[in-house]
LOBAPA-553516 format. One record per residue (C-alpha): residue number from 1; x, y, z. Coordinates in steps of 0.2 Angstrom, whole numbers, plus 5000, padded with zeros to 4 digits. Each point is the difference from the previous one (the first is absolute). Layout:
N
n NUM, x X, y Y, z Z
...
//
This chain:
184
n 1, x 5087, y 5295, z 4782
n 2, x 4991, y 4987, z 5010
n 3, x 4984, y 5010, z 4998
n 4, x 5002, y 5000, z 4981
n 5, x 5003, y 4982, z 5000
n 6, x 4985, y 4996, z 5010
n 7, x 4989, y 5011, z 4989
n 8, x 5007, y 4991, z 4984
n 9, x 4998, y 4983, z 5008
n 10, x 4982, y 5002, z 5007
n 11, x 4992, y 5014, z 4989
n 12, x 5009, y 5000, z 4984
n 13, x 4984, y 5003, z 4990
n 14, x 4996, y 5015, z 5010
n 15, x 5018, y 5007, z 4998
n 16, x 4999, y 4997, z 4981
n 17, x 4983, y 5010, z 5000
n 18, x 5008, y 5014, z 5010
n 19, x 5016, y 5002, z 4991
n 20, x 4993, y 4995, z 4983
n 21, x 4986, y 5013, z 5001
n 22, x 4986, y 4988, z 4999
n 23, x 4984, y 5007, z 5006
n 24, x 4995, y 4994, z 5017
n 25, x 4981, y 4998, z 5002
n 26, x 4992, y 5013, z 5010
n 27, x 4982, y 4993, z 5003
n 28, x 4998, y 4987, z 5014
n 29, x 4993, y 4986, z 4990
n 30, x 5014, y 5002, z 4987
n 31, x 5013, y 5000, z 5014
n 32, x 4993, y 4985, z 5007
n 33, x 4999, y 4991, z 4983
n 34, x 5019, y 5005, z 4998
n 35, x 5005, y 4994, z 5017
n 36, x 4991, y 4983, z 4997
n 37, x 5007, y 4997, z 4982
n 38, x 5013, y 4986, z 4999
n 39, x 5015, y 5008, z 4991
n 40, x 5012, y 4986, z 5004
n 41, x 5010, y 4993, z 4985
n 42, x 4997, y 4983, z 4993
n 43, x 5015, y 4988, z 5000
n 44, x 5000, y 5002, z 4981
n 45, x 5002, y 5019, z 5002
n 46, x 5014, y 4998, z 5013
n 47, x 5009, y 4987, z 4989
n 48, x 4999, y 5011, z 4985
n 49, x 5008, y 5015, z 5009
n 50, x 5014, y 4988, z 5006
n 51, x 5003, y 4994, z 4982
n 52, x 5006, y 5018, z 4996
n 53, x 5014, y 4997, z 5013
n 54, x 5007, y 4986, z 4988
n 55, x 4999, y 5011, z 4984
n 56, x 5017, y 5007, z 5002
n 57, x 5017, y 4996, z 4992
n 58, x 5006, y 4991, z 5016
n 59, x 4988, y 4986, z 4996
n 60, x 5002, y 4998, z 4982
n 61, x 5018, y 5006, z 4995
n 62, x 5011, y 4984, z 4999
n 63, x 5011, y 5001, z 5015
n 64, x 5016, y 4999, z 4989
n 65, x 4994, y 5016, z 4991
n 66, x 4995, y 5009, z 5016
n 67, x 5009, y 5017, z 4998
n 68, x 4999, y 5005, z 5018
n 69, x 5000, y 4986, z 5013
n 70, x 4998, y 5012, z 5015
n 71, x 4984, y 5006, z 4993
n 72, x 4994, y 4982, z 4997
n 73, x 5003, y 4997, z 5018
n 74, x 4991, y 5016, z 5005
n 75, x 4985, y 4995, z 4989
n 76, x 4999, y 4983, z 5008
n 77, x 5000, y 5008, z 5017
n 78, x 4987, y 5013, z 4995
n 79, x 4989, y 4986, z 4994
n 80, x 5001, y 4991, z 5016
n 81, x 4995, y 5015, z 5009
n 82, x 4985, y 5004, z 4989
n 83, x 4994, y 4982, z 5002
n 84, x 5001, y 5000, z 5019
n 85, x 4995, y 5018, z 5003
n 86, x 4991, y 5007, z 4985
n 87, x 5013, y 5014, z 4998
n 88, x 5006, y 5001, z 4982
n 89, x 5016, y 5009, z 4998
n 90, x 5011, y 5005, z 4985
n 91, x 5018, y 4995, z 5000
n 92, x 5005, y 5017, z 5007
n 93, x 4989, y 4998, z 5015
n 94, x 4985, y 5011, z 4996
n 95, x 4983, y 4993, z 5002
n 96, x 4991, y 4996, z 4984
n 97, x 4984, y 4995, z 5009
n 98, x 4992, y 4988, z 5011
n 99, x 4992, y 4984, z 4996
n 100, x 4992, y 4987, z 5011
n 101, x 5013, y 4988, z 5009
n 102, x 4999, y 4982, z 4999
n 103, x 4993, y 5000, z 5018
n 104, x 4984, y 5008, z 4992
n 105, x 4996, y 4985, z 4989
n 106, x 4984, y 4991, z 5005
n 107, x 5004, y 4982, z 4994
n 108, x 5013, y 4992, z 5012
n 109, x 5007, y 4989, z 4985
n 110, x 5004, y 5015, z 4990
n 111, x 5007, y 5009, z 5015
n 112, x 5012, y 4985, z 5003
n 113, x 5005, y 5000, z 4982
n 114, x 5004, y 5019, z 5001
n 115, x 5010, y 4996, z 5016
n 116, x 5010, y 4987, z 4990
n 117, x 5003, y 5014, z 4987
n 118, x 5006, y 5011, z 5013
n 119, x 5012, y 4987, z 5008
n 120, x 5006, y 4996, z 4982
n 121, x 5005, y 5018, z 4997
n 122, x 5009, y 5000, z 5017
n 123, x 5010, y 4984, z 4995
n 124, x 5004, y 5009, z 4983
n 125, x 5006, y 5015, z 5010
n 126, x 5010, y 4990, z 5012
n 127, x 5008, y 4990, z 4986
n 128, x 5005, y 5016, z 4992
n 129, x 5008, y 5006, z 5016
n 130, x 5009, y 4984, z 5003
n 131, x 5007, y 5000, z 4982
n 132, x 5007, y 5018, z 5003
n 133, x 5008, y 4994, z 5016
n 134, x 5008, y 4985, z 4991
n 135, x 5006, y 5009, z 4985
n 136, x 4988, y 4992, z 4988
n 137, x 4993, y 5017, z 4997
n 138, x 5013, y 5014, z 5001
n 139, x 5002, y 5018, z 4995
n 140, x 5008, y 5003, z 4983
n 141, x 5016, y 5006, z 5007
n 142, x 5000, y 5018, z 4994
n 143, x 5000, y 5005, z 5019
n 144, x 4987, y 5014, z 4997
n 145, x 4988, y 4999, z 5015
n 146, x 4984, y 5003, z 4990
n 147, x 5004, y 4988, z 4986
n 148, x 4985, y 4989, z 4997
n 149, x 5010, y 4987, z 4989
n 150, x 5003, y 4983, z 5008
n 151, x 5007, y 4984, z 4994
n 152, x 4992, y 4984, z 5004
n 153, x 5005, y 4982, z 4998
n 154, x 4990, y 4989, z 4988
n 155, x 4994, y 4989, z 5015
n 156, x 4994, y 5016, z 5010
n 157, x 4990, y 5006, z 4984
n 158, x 4992, y 4982, z 4999
n 159, x 4996, y 4999, z 5018
n 160, x 4992, y 5018, z 5001
n 161, x 4991, y 4996, z 4984
n 162, x 4993, y 4984, z 5007
n 163, x 4995, y 5008, z 5016
n 164, x 4991, y 5014, z 4991
n 165, x 4991, y 4988, z 4989
n 166, x 4994, y 4991, z 5015
n 167, x 4993, y 5016, z 5008
n 168, x 4991, y 5004, z 4983
n 169, x 4992, y 4983, z 4999
n 170, x 4994, y 5001, z 5018
n 171, x 4992, y 5017, z 4996
n 172, x 4992, y 4992, z 4985
n 173, x 4993, y 4986, z 5011
n 174, x 4993, y 5013, z 5011
n 175, x 4993, y 5011, z 4986
n 176, x 4996, y 4990, z 4985
n 177, x 4995, y 5015, z 4990
n 178, x 5018, y 5007, z 5002
n 179, x 5010, y 5000, z 4983
n 180, x 5018, y 5004, z 5003
n 181, x 5008, y 5013, z 4989
n 182, x 5010, y 4990, z 4987
n 183, x 5010, y 5015, z 4993
n 184, x 5016, y 4989, z 4997
//
C-alpha cells in the first residue's frame, strides 16, 4: 500500500496516463516535453474540486429535517478526510476519487482558510458526538441496532445548524466562486 500511496502522491499524472490508457509519448523529444510540462492544478481547480464535497445533503438539509444523523456525522468525517488527504469517499467507505488536498494549495492565505474549514468541520463533528453523549441527540427508542432515526433537542439542532453555517461561510471565503446548494 505504501508504494501505491507514493506513486499517487508523487506521480499521479503518470498513474492516470497508465491506468486511464492515455498514450505515453515514444519519441525522445516528446517524452522530454511531457516530462517538463507543468501539470499542477491551480488553486482555482483545487477549490472547484473541493466544492463538490459540500454539494451533498449533509450540507444543505436543515438539521431538524435530517433523516439519518449517523450518515450526517459520517459525511462530515469524510469531508474532513478529503480536505486533509485528498481521498474522497462515499458514506459506505468506497473511494469516489482523489482530489488535491488543502496542503497542495499554493496561496498560503487560501490554505489557512481551508484549514479553518477543516477545523470547523471537526468542531461540528465533536459537538455532534458531545450531544449524543449528553442525550441532546438520542436514538428514537425502537431499540433496532441499525435504525437511522434519532431525535434531537431544538437547541442541539440550532447549534449544529450554526456550526455548519460557519463552515460553509468559511469555505465561501476561501472559494468566492462557490455557490452552495440551496435545495431547501
